[in-house]
C-alpha positions as CSV (number, residue, x, y, z in Angstrom):
1,M,10.8,260.9,-25.3
2,S,11.2,264.6,-25.6
3,D,14.3,266.6,-24.5
4,L,12.3,269.8,-23.7
5,H,12.8,271.2,-20.3
6,S,10.6,274.3,-20.5
7,I,7.8,273.0,-18.3
8,P,8.9,272.2,-14.7
9,A,7.6,269.1,-13.1
10,A,5.1,269.7,-10.3
11,A,6.5,269.6,-6.8
12,T,5.9,266.5,-4.8
13,D,5.8,266.2,-1.0
14,Y,7.8,263.0,-0.8
15,V,11.5,263.0,-1.6
16,F,12.8,259.6,-2.5
17,D,16.0,258.3,-1.0
18,L,18.3,257.4,-3.9
19,D,21.2,255.6,-2.1
20,G,21.0,252.3,-3.9
21,G,23.6,253.1,-6.6
22,R,21.4,251.9,-9.5
23,A,17.9,253.0,-10.5
24,C,16.5,249.5,-10.2
25,L,17.7,249.2,-6.6
26,D,16.3,252.6,-5.7
27,F,13.0,251.5,-7.2
28,A,13.1,248.3,-5.2
29,N,13.7,250.3,-2.1
30,T,10.4,252.2,-2.6
31,D,8.9,249.3,-0.7
32,S,10.7,248.7,2.5
33,S,10.4,248.7,6.3
34,S,9.4,252.3,6.2
35,G,6.4,251.5,4.1
36,D,5.2,251.6,0.4
37,H,6.1,254.9,-1.2
38,L,4.3,254.2,-4.5
39,G,0.8,255.1,-3.4
40,S,-0.3,256.5,-6.7
41,Y,0.7,256.9,-10.3
42,A,1.9,260.4,-9.5
43,D,4.3,258.8,-7.0
44,L,5.7,256.6,-9.8
45,V,6.2,259.6,-12.0
46,A,7.8,261.5,-9.1
47,F,10.3,258.7,-8.5
48,A,11.3,258.6,-12.2
49,A,11.7,262.4,-12.3
50,Q,13.7,262.6,-9.1
51,S,15.9,259.8,-10.5
52,D,16.5,261.7,-13.7
53,L,14.8,259.0,-15.7
54,L,12.3,261.5,-17.1
55,T,12.7,265.1,-18.2
56,P,10.6,267.6,-16.2
57,H,8.6,268.2,-19.4
58,D,7.7,264.6,-19.8
59,A,7.0,264.1,-16.1
60,E,4.5,267.0,-16.2
61,W,2.8,265.5,-19.3
62,L,2.6,262.1,-17.7
63,R,1.2,263.4,-14.5
64,A,-1.5,265.3,-16.4
65,E,-2.3,262.3,-18.6
66,G,-2.5,260.1,-15.6
67,E,-5.1,262.3,-14.1
68,R,-7.0,262.4,-17.4
69,D,-7.0,258.6,-17.8
70,A,-7.0,257.4,-14.2
71,G,-8.0,253.9,-15.0
72,A,-5.0,253.3,-17.3
73,A,-2.7,255.0,-14.9
74,A,-3.9,252.7,-12.1
75,G,-3.2,249.7,-14.3
76,V,0.4,250.9,-14.9
77,L,0.8,251.3,-11.1
78,V,-0.3,247.7,-10.5
79,R,2.2,246.6,-13.2
80,A,5.0,248.7,-11.7
81,K,4.4,247.2,-8.2
82,A,4.5,243.7,-9.6
83,L,7.8,244.5,-11.4
84,R,9.1,246.0,-8.1
85,A,8.2,242.8,-6.2
86,A,10.0,240.7,-8.8
87,M,13.1,243.0,-8.6
88,R,13.2,242.7,-4.8
89,G,13.0,238.9,-5.1
90,I,15.8,238.8,-7.7
91,F,18.2,241.2,-6.0
92,F,17.7,239.9,-2.4
93,K,18.5,236.4,-3.8
94,L,21.6,237.8,-5.4
95,A,22.6,239.5,-2.2
96,D,22.3,236.2,-0.4
97,G,24.4,234.4,-3.0
98,E,21.4,232.5,-4.3
99,K,19.8,232.0,-7.7
100,P,16.7,234.2,-8.4
101,A,13.4,232.5,-8.9
102,D,12.4,231.8,-12.5
103,R,9.0,233.4,-11.7
104,D,10.6,236.7,-10.9
105,L,12.9,236.6,-13.9
106,G,9.8,235.9,-16.0
107,V,8.1,239.1,-14.7
108,L,11.2,241.1,-15.5
109,N,11.6,239.7,-19.0
110,F,7.9,240.4,-19.7
111,D,8.4,244.0,-18.9
112,L,11.8,244.1,-20.6
113,A,10.3,243.0,-23.9
114,A,7.6,245.8,-23.6
115,S,10.1,248.4,-22.6
116,L,12.9,247.8,-25.1
117,S,10.5,248.3,-28.0
118,H,10.8,252.0,-27.1
119,A,14.6,252.1,-26.8
120,R,16.7,253.8,-29.4
121,V,20.3,254.8,-29.9
122,L,20.3,258.6,-30.1
123,P,23.0,261.2,-30.9
124,A,24.4,262.8,-27.8
125,G,26.6,265.5,-29.4
126,S,30.3,265.7,-30.3
127,G,30.0,262.5,-32.3
128,A,28.8,260.5,-29.2
129,Y,25.6,258.4,-28.9
130,T,23.5,257.3,-26.0
131,W,20.5,255.2,-25.1
132,G,17.2,257.0,-25.3
133,W,13.5,256.4,-25.5
134,V,10.8,257.3,-28.0
135,G,7.1,257.7,-27.5
136,R,4.9,259.0,-24.7
137,N,3.0,256.2,-22.9
138,L,1.8,256.0,-19.4
139,D,4.2,253.2,-18.7
140,A,7.2,255.3,-19.8
141,P,8.5,255.6,-16.2
142,I,9.0,251.8,-16.1
143,W,11.1,251.6,-19.3
144,P,14.5,252.8,-17.9
145,I,13.9,251.0,-14.6
146,T,13.5,247.7,-16.4
147,R,16.6,248.3,-18.5
148,S,18.6,249.2,-15.3
149,A,17.7,245.9,-13.8
150,A,18.7,244.0,-17.0
151,D,22.0,245.9,-17.2
152,L,22.8,245.1,-13.5
153,L,21.9,241.4,-13.9
154,T,24.0,241.0,-17.0
155,S,27.1,242.7,-15.6
156,D,29.5,240.2,-14.1
157,S,31.4,242.9,-12.3
158,E,28.4,244.6,-10.7
159,R,26.0,241.7,-10.1
160,R,28.2,240.4,-7.3
161,L,28.2,243.8,-5.6
162,V,24.5,243.8,-4.7
163,R,24.1,244.0,-1.0
164,E,21.3,244.1,1.6
165,C,21.5,246.7,4.4
166,G,23.0,245.1,7.6
167,A,20.5,246.8,9.9
168,D,18.0,244.5,11.5
169,D,15.1,246.8,10.8
170,C,16.0,247.8,7.2
171,K,15.3,245.9,4.0
172,W,17.1,248.2,1.5
173,L,19.3,247.1,-1.3
174,F,22.4,248.8,-2.6
175,L,25.5,248.4,-4.8
176,D,28.7,248.1,-2.8
177,T,31.2,250.2,-4.7
178,S,33.3,251.0,-1.7
179,K,37.1,250.6,-2.1
180,N,37.3,247.4,0.0
181,R,33.8,246.2,-0.9
182,S,33.0,246.4,2.9
183,R,30.0,248.7,2.9
184,Q,27.4,247.4,5.4
185,W,24.7,250.0,5.4
186,C,22.3,251.6,2.9
187,S,23.2,254.9,4.5
188,M,25.8,255.7,7.1
189,Q,23.8,258.7,8.2
190,S,20.7,256.6,9.0
191,C,21.2,252.9,9.5
192,G,25.0,253.0,10.1
193,N,24.9,255.5,12.9
194,R,21.8,253.9,14.4
195,Q,23.4,250.5,14.5
196,K,26.6,251.8,15.9
197,A,24.7,253.5,18.7
198,R,22.8,250.3,19.4
199,R,26.0,248.3,19.6
200,H,27.7,250.8,21.8
201,Y,24.6,250.8,24.2
202,Q,24.7,247.0,24.2
203,R,28.4,246.9,25.1
204,V,27.9,249.4,27.9
205,R,25.0,247.3,29.3
206,E,27.2,244.2,29.1
207,T,30.1,245.9,30.8
208,R,27.9,247.1,33.6
209,S,26.3,243.7,34.1
210,D,29.8,242.1,34.2
211,S,31.0,244.6,36.7
212,G,28.0,244.2,38.9
213,A,28.3,240.4,38.9
214,E,32.1,240.6,39.6
215,G,31.5,243.0,42.5
216,A,28.9,240.7,44.1
217,G,31.1,237.7,43.6
218,R,34.0,239.1,45.4
219,G,32.2,239.6,48.7
220,G,29.8,236.8,48.5
221,R,26.4,238.2,49.6
222,P,26.1,242.0,49.5
223,R,26.9,243.6,52.9
224,K,24.0,245.0,54.8
225,S,23.9,248.6,55.7
226,A,24.6,249.8,59.3
227,A,21.0,250.6,59.8
228,A,20.0,247.1,58.7
229,Q,22.6,245.5,61.0
230,S,21.2,247.3,64.0
């Protein structure tokens, strides 16, 4: 795809949370306990642009093309959501130490075959080379997401680091790159602090309950007030 940056991408109201550590995990997290954040083809383009998977120029072109050919864009969105469901199935299984379902791997491989036909090795300057993409198709936002999932799955060192957020009400995935591999939350600022507050509240309740029971136990039945005794 082009490297031109002269045309800025249109602003989007929704800002995606990109705490997963890999593009494929961030993409999987667009469907979570907070809802489905891919409500339109424009949302798919916005995700890819915010994740730096598309240049602003290409994001603008894709958004305009999606409006021009709404039927084709809707088809790409359906395909993207099917891919996302397969990725969630794959990476949740890995996070639980289980083998992903063949059906989910089949969906990923189908899209991988379509995406990699657009992949190229391109000069990156100073004698270096990098992966890139050629062509302008409505499914272009899917290409780098699919490759990200394949790279993660085939990496022996990273595949075992896929985790599910430890919060009871969160279904996010992330790559645990912490020093001791002990990260529990998708985000300390949200789920981490909220879970710590809940645990603190629970401990306070238990302490108060234990203290109340102990006080009642020491004197048998609670003493009546003077007014009640009279």
